[in-house]
C-alpha positions in Angstrom: 11.8 -6.0 -14.8 8.7 -7.7 -13.5 8.1 -8.8 -9.9 5.5 -11.3 -8.7 5.0 -11.6 -5.0 4.6 -15.1 -3.5 1.9 -16.5 -1.3 0.0 -13.7 0.7 2.6 -10.9 0.0 1.8 -7.7 -1.8 3.9 -5.0 -3.4 3.0 -1.5 -2.4 4.0 2.0 -3.7 3.9 4.6 -0.9 1.6 7.6 -1.5 3.4 10.7 -0.3 1.6 12.9 2.2 0.7 16.5 1.5 3.5 19.0 2.1 1.1 21.6 3.5 -1.3 21.4 6.4 -4.9 22.4 6.0 -4.0 25.8 7.5 -1.3 26.4 4.8 1.7 25.7 6.9 4.5 24.0 4.8 6.0 20.9 6.5 9.8 20.6 6.2 11.3 17.3 5.1 12.9 16.8 8.5 9.5 16.9 10.2 7.7 14.5 7.8 6.8 11.0 8.9 6.8 8.0 6.5 3.5 7.8 4.7 1.2 5.0 6.0 -0.9 5.0 2.8 -0.1 3.3 -0.4 -1.2 1.8 -3.7 -1.1 -2.0 -4.3 1.2 -2.6 -7.4 1.1 -6.5 -7.4 -0.3 -9.3 -5.3 0.6 -12.9 -4.7 -1.9 -15.7 -5.4 -2.9 -15.9 -1.7 -2.3 -18.1 1.3 -3.4 -21.6 2.0 -5.9 -22.2 4.8 -5.8 -25.2 7.3 -7.5 -27.5 4.8 -5.0 -26.7 2.0 -7.4 -24.5 0.0 -5.9 -21.4 -1.7 -7.5 -18.3 -0.2 -7.1 -15.4 -2.7 -6.0 -12.0 -1.2 -8.7 -9.4 -0.2 -6.8 -6.6 -1.8 -6.3 -6.1 -5.5 -4.0 -4.1 -7.8 -4.7 -0.3 -7.7 -6.4 -0.5 -4.2 -5.4 2.4 -1.9 -4.5 0.9 1.5 -3.5 1.9 5.0 -0.7 0.0 6.7 1.4 0.2 9.9 4.3 2.7 10.1 6.9 0.0 10.3 5.2 -2.6 8.1 6.9 -4.3 5.2 10.4 -4.5 3.8 11.7 -1.6 1.6 13.1 -2.5 -1.8 14.2 -0.6 -4.9 12.9 -2.0 -8.1 13.7 -0.3 -11.4 14.8 2.8 -9.5 11.5 3.0 -7.6 11.2 2.6 -3.8 8.5 0.0 -3.0 7.4 -2.1 0.0 6.8 -5.8 0.2 4.5 -6.8 3.0 2.1 -9.6 4.1 -1.5 -8.9 3.4 -2.1 -9.2 7.2 -0.1 -5.9 7.6 -2.8 -4.0 5.8 -5.2 -2.3 8.1 -7.8 -1.5 5.5 -8.7 -0.4 2.0 -9.6 3.3 1.3 -12.8 3.5 -0.6 -13.5 6.7 -2.6 -17.2 7.4 -3.0 -18.7 8.4 -6.4 -19.4 12.0 -5.3 -15.7 12.5 -4.4 -14.6 10.9 -7.6 -16.8 13.2 -9.7 -15.6 16.3 -7.9 -11.9 15.4 -8.6 
């Protein structure tokens, strides 16, 4: 099944947080919080401004983003848990520099 968000909405897949802390402590499922980081799966065409011009979204597919803890609406699509949210709920895009990409 395909899904195309409308207007300035985006479809996001949550990126699960690490199960260990930097010190090596394993975090149990009951103590975990919902991840606030995700990957953009699909975007709508954008919103219209006051003059009626279409303003394309600032985020694009495959961007890693940060969003609010209670942002979006949770849906299940093809057995996968995803979020639909407005682009305005996105706090920022996580940029990975070239040195970090080469090290990975």
